[in-house]
C-alpha positions as CSV (number, residue, x, y, z in Angstrom):
1,X,98.3,56.2,75.9
2,X,95.0,58.1,75.7
3,X,94.3,61.6,76.7
4,X,90.8,62.0,78.1
5,X,88.5,65.0,77.9
6,X,89.5,66.0,81.4
7,X,93.2,66.1,80.3
8,X,94.1,63.0,82.3
9,X,95.9,60.1,80.8
10,X,94.8,56.5,80.5
11,X,97.4,53.7,79.9
12,X,96.4,50.4,78.4
13,X,97.3,47.7,75.9
14,X,95.5,46.1,73.0
15,X,96.0,44.0,69.9
16,X,93.7,46.3,67.8
17,X,94.1,50.0,68.6
18,X,91.4,51.3,66.2
19,X,88.8,48.9,67.6
20,X,89.8,49.7,71.2
21,X,89.6,53.5,70.7
22,X,86.1,53.1,69.1
23,X,85.0,51.0,72.1
24,X,86.3,53.6,74.6
25,X,84.6,56.5,72.7
26,X,81.3,54.8,72.3
27,X,81.2,54.0,76.1
28,X,81.1,50.3,75.7
29,X,84.2,49.8,77.9
30,X,83.3,50.2,81.6
31,X,86.5,51.7,83.0
32,X,88.3,54.9,83.9
33,X,87.6,56.6,80.5
34,X,83.8,56.1,80.6
35,X,83.1,59.4,82.3
36,X,86.0,61.2,80.5
37,X,85.0,60.9,76.9
38,X,86.0,61.5,74.2
39,X,89.5,60.1,74.4
40,X,92.3,60.5,71.8
41,X,95.5,58.5,71.2
42,X,98.6,60.5,72.2
43,X,101.2,57.7,72.2
44,X,101.5,54.1,71.0
45,X,104.3,51.6,70.9
46,X,104.4,48.1,69.5
47,X,105.7,45.2,71.5
48,X,106.7,41.7,70.5
49,X,104.5,40.0,73.1
50,X,101.5,40.8,75.2
51,X,103.6,40.2,78.3
52,X,106.1,43.0,77.3
53,X,103.2,45.3,76.6
54,X,101.7,44.6,80.1
55,X,105.1,45.2,81.8
56,X,105.4,48.5,80.0
57,X,101.8,49.5,80.9
58,X,102.4,48.8,84.6
59,X,105.6,50.8,84.5
60,X,104.2,53.8,82.7
61,X,101.1,53.9,85.0
62,X,103.5,54.6,87.9
63,X,105.1,57.5,86.2
64,X,104.5,61.2,87.0
65,X,102.4,63.3,84.6
66,X,105.6,65.1,83.6
67,X,107.3,61.9,82.7
68,X,104.3,60.6,80.7
69,X,104.3,63.9,78.7
70,X,108.0,63.6,78.0
71,X,107.2,60.1,76.6
72,X,104.5,61.5,74.4
73,X,107.1,64.1,73.1
74,X,109.7,61.2,72.9
75,X,112.0,63.5,75.0
76,X,114.4,60.8,76.1
77,X,116.7,63.2,77.9
78,X,113.8,64.5,80.0
79,X,112.7,60.9,80.8
80,X,116.2,60.1,81.9
81,X,116.3,63.2,84.0
82,X,113.0,62.5,85.6
83,X,114.1,58.9,86.3
84,X,117.0,60.2,88.4
85,X,114.8,62.1,90.8
């Protein structure tokens, strides 16, 4: 998960985090982040397969800002509480 200059979050997946962040920050990736540079990494998680990473990406993209920030803090109790709303 990336935090953009405008304080918004961008969720994505990659096999090479360092390369991908450099591509975002040099503007070579034409996507949401391009007009919100620079970006910084605020949360990462490794997955066994690309499919698992894509499933998690789609799930987290649907979360509220509060729930994403709880994930960044690894506040599992808050994530659970926000899931029950």
